[in-house]
MITOR-477527 format. One line per field, with one value per residue (C-alpha): x, y, z; chain; residue number from 0; residue in one letter. Coordinates in nm, 3 decimals. Example, Ala and Ser with C-alpha at 12.3 -4.5 7.8 and 13.67 -1.06 7.14 Angstrom:
px <- (1.230; 1.367);
py <- (-0.450; -0.106);
pz <- (0.780; 0.714);
mol <- (A; A);
seq <- (0; 1);
type <- (A; S);
//
This chain:
px <- (1.033; 1.084; 0.914; 0.995; 0.801; 1.014; 0.970; 1.055; 1.200; 0.863; 0.750; 0.523; 0.557; 0.661; 0.768; 1.131; 1.240; 1.591; 1.673; 1.658; 1.717; 1.394; 1.112; 0.749; 0.809; 1.091; 1.306; 1.289; 0.916; 0.632; 0.365; 0.569; 0.659; 0.298; 0.169; 0.447; 0.441; 0.080; -0.123; 0.078; 0.192; -0.097; -0.436; -0.387; -0.367; -0.737; -0.851; -1.123; -1.285; -1.574; -1.503; -1.193; -1.096; -0.759; -0.550; -0.279; 0.001; 0.113; -0.165; 0.073; -0.008; -0.296; -0.128; -0.184; -0.545; -0.603; -0.457; -0.654; -0.968; -0.877; -0.831; -1.162; -1.340; -1.173; -1.254; -1.595; -1.448; -1.602; -1.330; -1.341; -1.022; -0.869; -0.570; -0.367; -0.144; 0.007; 0.117; -0.119; 0.011; -0.110; -0.378; -0.122; 0.112; -0.169; -0.250; 0.105; 0.074; 0.042; -0.098; -0.410; -0.198; 0.075; -0.183; -0.386; -0.693; -0.780; -1.150; -1.090; -0.941; -1.254; -1.219; -0.854; -0.952; -1.242; -1.010; -0.808; -1.078; -1.311; -1.318; -1.081; -1.218; -1.543; -1.625; -1.665; -1.835; -1.597; -1.824; -2.079; -1.804; -1.535; -1.542; -1.255; -1.186; -0.881; -0.750; -0.500; -0.320; 0.023; 0.092; 0.165; -0.193; -0.351; -0.567; -0.783; -0.857; -0.933; -1.058; -0.854; -0.772; -0.474; -0.230; -0.022; 0.273; 0.418; 0.582; 0.905; 1.207; 1.370; 1.678; 1.487; 1.202; 1.323; 1.051; 0.789; 0.951; 0.955; 0.792; 0.556; 0.421; 0.405; 0.215; -0.047; -0.052; -0.088; -0.381; -0.547; -0.554; -0.816; -0.697; -0.504; -0.468; -0.146; 0.083; 0.301; 0.585; 0.869; 1.118; 1.338; 1.557; 1.651; 1.556; 1.209; 1.160; 1.267; 1.034; 0.743; 0.829; 0.862; 0.501; 0.365; 0.379; 0.494; 0.721; 0.819; 1.092; 0.964; 1.128; 1.129; 1.021; 1.265; 1.565; 1.516; 1.623; 1.360; 1.046; 0.850; 0.505; 0.381; 0.083; -0.122; -0.183);
py <- (1.535; 1.312; 0.972; 0.675; 0.351; 0.046; -0.332; -0.514; -0.865; -1.044; -0.870; -0.616; -0.245; 0.029; 0.394; 0.501; 0.846; 0.886; 1.210; 1.036; 0.678; 0.556; 0.333; 0.293; -0.081; -0.330; -0.382; -0.752; -0.757; -0.516; -0.785; -1.034; -0.761; -0.646; -0.996; -1.085; -0.768; -0.656; -0.972; -1.255; -1.057; -0.812; -0.911; -1.280; -1.198; -1.112; -1.426; -1.484; -1.143; -1.086; -0.715; -0.502; -0.134; -0.067; 0.249; 0.268; 0.519; 0.582; 0.487; 0.530; 0.309; 0.139; -0.203; -0.276; -0.166; -0.379; -0.700; -0.641; -0.614; -0.944; -1.109; -0.970; -1.137; -1.472; -1.450; -1.284; -1.017; -0.673; -0.407; -0.036; 0.095; 0.440; 0.531; 0.843; 1.000; 1.348; 1.336; 1.121; 0.926; 1.063; 0.896; 0.846; 0.661; 0.442; 0.330; 0.194; -0.023; -0.390; -0.541; -0.697; -0.879; -0.974; -1.113; -1.277; -1.082; -0.905; -0.942; -0.702; -0.426; -0.214; -0.236; -0.125; 0.163; 0.259; 0.278; 0.544; 0.738; 0.767; 1.103; 1.185; 1.277; 1.086; 0.733; 0.513; 0.174; -0.045; -0.347; -0.463; -0.568; -0.306; 0.070; 0.306; 0.653; 0.823; 1.120; 1.365; 1.451; 1.496; 1.215; 1.457; 1.588; 1.249; 1.267; 0.951; 0.796; 0.430; 0.362; 0.093; -0.272; -0.269; -0.014; -0.072; 0.162; 0.198; 0.541; 0.613; 0.483; 0.658; 0.726; 0.979; 1.082; 1.031; 1.264; 0.999; 0.738; 0.927; 0.898; 1.179; 0.985; 0.652; 0.811; 0.911; 0.554; 0.416; 0.647; 0.561; 0.189; 0.006; -0.200; -0.506; -0.341; -0.391; -0.196; -0.370; -0.223; -0.339; -0.142; -0.313; -0.020; -0.015; 0.353; 0.274; -0.014; 0.203; 0.487; 0.241; 0.101; 0.445; 0.535; 0.209; -0.055; -0.411; -0.475; -0.801; -0.862; -1.095; -1.250; -0.993; -1.026; -1.130; -0.901; -0.802; -1.000; -0.860; -0.645; -0.510; -0.570; -0.351; -0.430; -0.193; -0.397);
pz <- (-1.133; -1.436; -1.420; -1.644; -1.691; -1.616; -1.611; -1.287; -1.263; -1.250; -1.569; -1.400; -1.453; -1.215; -1.228; -1.190; -1.072; -1.218; -1.035; -0.697; -0.821; -0.661; -0.787; -0.686; -0.641; -0.594; -0.904; -0.814; -0.896; -0.824; -0.802; -0.599; -0.350; -0.315; -0.250; -0.006; 0.205; 0.197; 0.137; 0.293; 0.599; 0.613; 0.476; 0.556; 0.928; 0.911; 0.729; 0.992; 0.931; 0.690; 0.652; 0.690; 0.673; 0.506; 0.483; 0.219; 0.260; -0.097; -0.340; -0.634; -0.932; -0.749; -0.753; -0.383; -0.408; -0.717; -0.573; -0.253; -0.466; -0.639; -0.300; -0.176; -0.467; -0.391; -0.021; -0.043; 0.182; 0.234; 0.207; 0.285; 0.127; 0.174; -0.040; 0.035; -0.229; -0.229; -0.594; -0.804; -1.101; -1.436; -1.647; -1.925; -1.689; -1.555; -1.910; -1.932; -1.622; -1.726; -1.406; -1.560; -1.818; -1.571; -1.326; -1.606; -1.492; -1.816; -1.733; -1.443; -1.660; -1.620; -1.242; -1.250; -1.478; -1.251; -0.950; -1.128; -1.311; -1.012; -0.836; -0.555; -0.210; -0.276; -0.162; -0.470; -0.496; -0.697; -0.659; -0.402; -0.158; -0.222; -0.163; -0.239; -0.108; -0.263; -0.067; -0.217; 0.104; 0.256; 0.499; 0.784; 0.752; 0.833; 1.146; 1.139; 1.478; 1.561; 1.210; 1.033; 1.088; 0.853; 0.714; 0.402; 0.460; 0.110; 0.111; -0.075; 0.115; 0.407; 0.194; -0.016; 0.218; 0.577; 0.708; 0.627; 0.853; 1.183; 1.523; 1.422; 1.125; 1.307; 1.594; 1.337; 1.209; 1.562; 1.631; 1.298; 1.379; 1.578; 1.879; 1.753; 1.415; 1.220; 0.989; 0.733; 0.532; 0.310; 0.520; 0.779; 0.886; 1.252; 1.282; 1.145; 1.388; 1.682; 1.579; 1.566; 1.908; 2.062; 1.975; 2.118; 1.845; 1.902; 1.604; 1.433; 1.181; 0.910; 0.601; 0.324; -0.038; -0.310; -0.292; 0.074; 0.378; 0.615; 0.643; 0.939; 1.083; 1.369; 1.594; 1.807; 2.122);
mol <- (A; A; A; A; A; A; A; A; A; A; A; A; A; A; A; A; A; A; A; A; A; A; A; A; A; A; A; A; A; A; A; A; A; A; A; A; A; A; A; A; A; A; A; A; A; A; A; A; A; A; A; A; A; A; A; A; A; A; A; A; A; A; A; A; A; A; A; A; A; A; A; A; A; A; A; A; A; A; A; A; A; A; A; A; A; A; A; A; A; A; A; A; A; A; A; A; A; A; A; A; A; A; A; A; A; A; A; A; A; A; A; A; A; A; A; A; A; A; A; A; A; A; A; A; A; A; A; A; A; A; A; A; A; A; A; A; A; A; A; A; A; A; A; A; A; A; A; A; A; A; A; A; A; A; A; A; A; A; A; A; A; A; A; A; A; A; A; A; A; A; A; A; A; A; A; A; A; A; A; A; A; A; A; A; A; A; A; A; A; A; A; A; A; A; A; A; A; A; A; A; A; A; A; A; A; A; A; A; A; A; A; A; A; A; A; A; A; A; A; A; A);
seq <- (0; 1; 2; 3; 4; 5; 6; 7; 8; 9; 10; 11; 12; 13; 14; 15; 16; 17; 18; 19; 20; 21; 22; 23; 24; 25; 26; 27; 28; 29; 30; 31; 32; 33; 34; 35; 36; 37; 38; 39; 40; 41; 42; 43; 44; 45; 46; 47; 48; 49; 50; 51; 52; 53; 54; 55; 56; 57; 58; 59; 60; 61; 62; 63; 64; 65; 66; 67; 68; 69; 70; 71; 72; 73; 74; 75; 76; 77; 78; 79; 80; 81; 82; 83; 84; 85; 86; 87; 88; 89; 90; 91; 92; 93; 94; 95; 96; 97; 98; 99; 100; 101; 102; 103; 104; 105; 106; 107; 108; 109; 110; 111; 112; 113; 114; 115; 116; 117; 118; 119; 120; 121; 122; 123; 124; 125; 126; 127; 128; 129; 130; 131; 132; 133; 134; 135; 136; 137; 138; 139; 140; 141; 142; 143; 144; 145; 146; 147; 148; 149; 150; 151; 152; 153; 154; 155; 156; 157; 158; 159; 160; 161; 162; 163; 164; 165; 166; 167; 168; 169; 170; 171; 172; 173; 174; 175; 176; 177; 178; 179; 180; 181; 182; 183; 184; 185; 186; 187; 188; 189; 190; 191; 192; 193; 194; 195; 196; 197; 198; 199; 200; 201; 202; 203; 204; 205; 206; 207; 208; 209; 210; 211; 212; 213; 214; 215; 216; 217; 218; 219; 220);
type <- (M; K; R; E; I; C; I; T; A; D; G; S; T; S; I; H; L; P; E; I; N; E; Q; Y; H; S; K; H; G; A; I; Q; E; A; Y; H; V; F; I; K; H; G; L; D; V; F; E; D; K; S; N; I; A; I; L; E; I; G; F; G; T; G; L; N; C; F; I; T; Y; L; E; S; V; K; R; N; L; I; V; D; Y; V; G; I; E; A; Y; P; V; S; A; E; E; I; K; L; M; N; Y; C; D; A; L; N; T; Q; K; E; T; A; I; F; T; K; M; H; T; S; D; W; E; T; M; Q; T; I; N; T; N; F; T; L; L; K; R; K; Q; L; F; E; K; I; D; D; K; N; K; F; H; L; I; Y; F; D; A; F; G; A; R; V; Q; P; E; L; W; T; E; T; I; F; K; K; M; F; E; A; L; K; P; N; G; I; L; V; T; Y; S; A; K; G; S; V; R; R; A; M; Q; T; V; G; F; T; V; E; R; L; P; G; P; V; G; K; R; E; M; L; R; A; T; K; N);
//
């Protein structure tokens, strides 16, 4: 499927798939969306923890992983990060992502590069406080149990991949979380909320990022 580099409204890059009219990030701003959904309403919930295990569904361009790394440095937080991606972005496309410039973190360019050039399926030490395991895996093959505090659910939207937003997938997410763990996603669809509730999550509607009225946060009680 053809992929095109595009610039979102906050100046940060993303990837557009013209055949299905879908992007890896919000057209209203890749960086602003990532911080609002996954940091403000996800990572910030665990501000009292000194270490956290995170699962990302849809590693993509590595933006969520990179901003989580930046936050871990600020907070002196130990992070064990697992990113799952069935169709990895190419090295050529990654070189065109402008996140270090857009975030004014050019000194961290080597870290962003390391996240993408490190081997898949092998735990990598990004720095003393941050480990990364990238898994090339279909989401329906996930079978982790009681392992993560936080899930970033950043799959393509239900319009183009409805099979990723079902009770079957969310049951896997529920089982992957530790007690009191949470899942955050940009989606606010009623069918998604109901699927989460059916498998046992307590679900909150929260204010969405720029361009979206609402988003969802699900807790495993």
